[in-house]
N, C-alpha and C positions, 0 to 999 in steps of 0.2 A: 421499513418502508419498502414498497415494491415499485419498480419501474422497469421499463424495457427500452432498450436502444439497440438498433440493428448494428452489428459490428463488422459485417463483411468478412467473417472468418477470424476476427480478432477476439481476444478475451474481452468481454464486457461484464460489468457487475450488474446482474439482473435485479438483485434485492439484497437487503441487509437488515439485521435486527441485532439485538443483544445476544442472540443464540447462534446465528450463522450468517455467513455471507455466501450468496449464490453467484458463482462466477460461471457464466454460461449455464450448462446443465449440472455442474458440480456444486454440491453443498460443502462448505468448509466451516468447521465448528471450532477453529482455533486461530491463532495469529497466523498470518500468511504474507507472502510477497507475490504481487501480481504485476505482470507486464502484458502488453498486447499479445505476446506469444507464449508466455511462461506463467505457470502457477506453481508456487512452492508452498504446499500446505504443511501444517504441523511444524511451523518455524518455532524454535525453542522459546524465545521470550513471550510470556503471556500478557504482560503489561508494559507500558512505557517505562515504568520504574525499573523493570528487569533488563531493559535494553542497554547493551554496552557496545563499544566499538568492535569487540570480537564477534558480535552477531551480524556484522555488516558484510562479511565475505560473500554470501550468496547474492546480495543485491548489487554489490560492487562488480561482481563477475558479469552482470547483465549490461554493464556500461550505459546506464541511463544518463540523460542530461538533466533530469529533474526527478526528485524523489518526493512523494507525498507521504506524510506520516499521519495515518488515521488513528488518532489516539484513544479511541473508544467513545463512550457516551458524552464526554466533555473534552474541550480543547486542552491539550497539554503540550508543552514544548519538549523537544528531544533533549536528552541530557547534553551537557556541554561537550563531553568527549565524543559523542556521536556527531554533533554539529561540526566539530573540529575535523573529524575523520572525513566527512563529506567535503568540507571546504578544502582540505588538502588535496582532494582529487578533482577539484573544480566542479563539483556537483551541487546544484541548488537543492535545498531541502525545505519543504513547506509543511508546517504542522497545522492540523485542523481536526475537528471531531470526525468520527467515522463516517457519518452521513455526507458531510461536505467533501471528504476525501474520495468517497465512492463516486459522487456526482462529478467532481473535478476530473477524476481518472477517466471516466467515460468520455468526457468532452475532449480531453487531451489525446486519447487514443483515436478518436474520430479525426482529429487534426493531424494524425500520424506523427505525433511527438514521441520521442524516446523517453517515456515516463515509466517509473516503477512506483508501486504503492506498497507501503508496509502497513498492514491493517491489523488493528488490535480490537477485539470484541470488548475487553474489559478496560 
Protein backbone atom coordinates (compact mmCIF):
# COMPACT_ATOMS: atom_id res chain seq x y z
CA UNK A 1 0.00 0.00 0.00
CA UNK A 2 1.26 3.46 -0.83
CA UNK A 3 0.56 6.55 1.24
CA UNK A 4 2.24 9.86 1.92
CA UNK A 5 2.43 11.93 5.06
CA UNK A 6 4.61 14.99 5.42
CA UNK A 7 7.08 14.44 8.23
CA UNK A 8 8.78 17.79 8.72
CA UNK A 9 12.24 16.21 8.46
CA UNK A 10 11.32 13.10 10.45
CA UNK A 11 11.37 9.56 9.13
CA UNK A 12 7.95 8.62 7.83
CA UNK A 13 6.91 5.43 6.14
CA UNK A 14 5.86 6.29 2.60
CA UNK A 15 4.77 2.81 1.52
CA UNK A 16 4.98 -0.86 2.39
CA UNK A 17 4.45 -4.21 0.69
CA UNK A 18 5.48 -7.80 1.23
CA UNK A 19 8.72 -6.95 -0.61
CA UNK A 20 9.83 -3.60 0.87
CA UNK A 21 9.19 -0.72 3.21
CA UNK A 22 9.94 2.78 1.94
CA UNK A 23 11.14 5.03 4.75
CA UNK A 24 11.47 8.51 3.27
CA UNK A 25 13.41 7.98 0.04
CA UNK A 26 15.08 4.75 1.21
CA UNK A 27 13.78 1.30 0.25
CA UNK A 28 14.31 -1.36 2.91
CA UNK A 29 13.95 -5.00 1.87
CA UNK A 30 14.50 -6.68 5.23
CA UNK A 31 13.42 -6.39 8.83
CA UNK A 32 14.23 -3.00 10.30
CA UNK A 33 13.90 -0.65 13.24
CA UNK A 34 12.58 2.86 12.59
CA UNK A 35 12.24 5.95 14.78
CA UNK A 36 11.61 9.55 13.78
CA UNK A 37 15.39 10.12 13.54
CA UNK A 38 16.88 6.64 13.01
CA UNK A 39 16.65 3.81 10.50
CA UNK A 40 18.38 0.52 11.27
CA UNK A 41 18.11 -1.62 8.14
CA UNK A 42 19.18 -5.27 7.83
CA UNK A 43 18.22 -6.05 11.41
CA UNK A 44 18.99 -9.78 11.93
CA UNK A 45 15.64 -11.40 12.82
CA UNK A 46 13.65 -11.90 9.63
CA UNK A 47 10.43 -13.11 11.28
CA UNK A 48 8.72 -12.66 14.63
CA UNK A 49 9.47 -16.33 15.34
CA UNK A 50 13.22 -15.55 15.14
CA UNK A 51 12.94 -12.53 17.49
CA UNK A 52 14.66 -12.96 20.87
CA UNK A 53 15.45 -10.64 23.75
CA UNK A 54 19.06 -10.54 22.50
CA UNK A 55 17.87 -8.74 19.33
CA UNK A 56 16.47 -5.84 21.35
CA UNK A 57 19.71 -3.97 22.16
CA UNK A 58 19.46 -1.61 19.14
CA UNK A 59 15.87 -0.60 19.90
CA UNK A 60 16.45 -0.26 23.64
CA UNK A 61 19.44 2.03 22.93
CA UNK A 62 17.00 4.44 21.23
CA UNK A 63 15.05 4.93 24.50
CA UNK A 64 11.50 4.75 23.11
CA UNK A 65 8.42 5.15 25.28
CA UNK A 66 6.48 2.83 22.96
CA UNK A 67 7.54 0.11 20.53
CA UNK A 68 5.33 -1.05 17.67
CA UNK A 69 5.87 -4.59 16.44
CA UNK A 70 4.82 -4.87 12.78
CA UNK A 71 4.62 -8.64 12.53
CA UNK A 72 4.32 -9.05 8.76
CA UNK A 73 1.17 -9.81 6.79
CA UNK A 74 -0.78 -11.05 9.80
CA UNK A 75 -0.98 -10.06 13.45
CA UNK A 76 1.40 -11.99 15.69
CA UNK A 77 2.32 -11.32 19.30
CA UNK A 78 5.91 -10.84 20.42
CA UNK A 79 7.45 -13.85 22.18
CA UNK A 80 7.05 -13.83 25.96
CA UNK A 81 10.78 -13.18 26.58
CA UNK A 82 10.62 -10.10 24.33
CA UNK A 83 7.53 -8.75 26.08
CA UNK A 84 9.21 -9.35 29.45
CA UNK A 85 12.39 -7.51 28.35
CA UNK A 86 10.37 -4.45 27.35
CA UNK A 87 8.28 -4.58 30.53
CA UNK A 88 11.46 -4.68 32.64
CA UNK A 89 12.50 -1.39 30.99
CA UNK A 90 9.05 0.18 31.43
CA UNK A 91 8.49 0.30 27.65
CA UNK A 92 5.08 -0.48 26.18
CA UNK A 93 5.03 -2.81 23.17
CA UNK A 94 2.08 -3.13 20.79
CA UNK A 95 1.89 -5.91 18.22
CA UNK A 96 -0.03 -5.53 14.95
CA UNK A 97 0.29 -6.48 11.29
CA UNK A 98 2.80 -4.57 9.16
CA UNK A 99 0.28 -2.19 7.59
CA UNK A 100 -1.26 -1.18 10.91
CA UNK A 101 2.19 -0.67 12.43
CA UNK A 102 3.29 1.58 9.55
CA UNK A 103 0.17 3.74 9.75
CA UNK A 104 0.31 3.95 13.55
CA UNK A 105 4.02 4.83 13.46
CA UNK A 106 3.38 7.78 11.14
CA UNK A 107 0.61 9.13 13.37
CA UNK A 108 2.73 8.83 16.52
CA UNK A 109 5.72 10.52 14.83
CA UNK A 110 3.44 13.41 13.86
CA UNK A 111 2.39 13.63 17.52
CA UNK A 112 6.11 13.83 18.41
CA UNK A 113 5.94 10.68 20.52
CA UNK A 114 9.14 8.71 21.24
CA UNK A 115 8.08 5.70 19.21
CA UNK A 116 10.15 2.95 17.62
CA UNK A 117 8.83 0.42 15.13
CA UNK A 118 10.28 -3.06 14.67
CA UNK A 119 9.02 -4.03 11.23
CA UNK A 120 8.98 -7.49 9.66
CA UNK A 121 8.12 -8.19 6.02
CA UNK A 122 7.49 -11.90 6.62
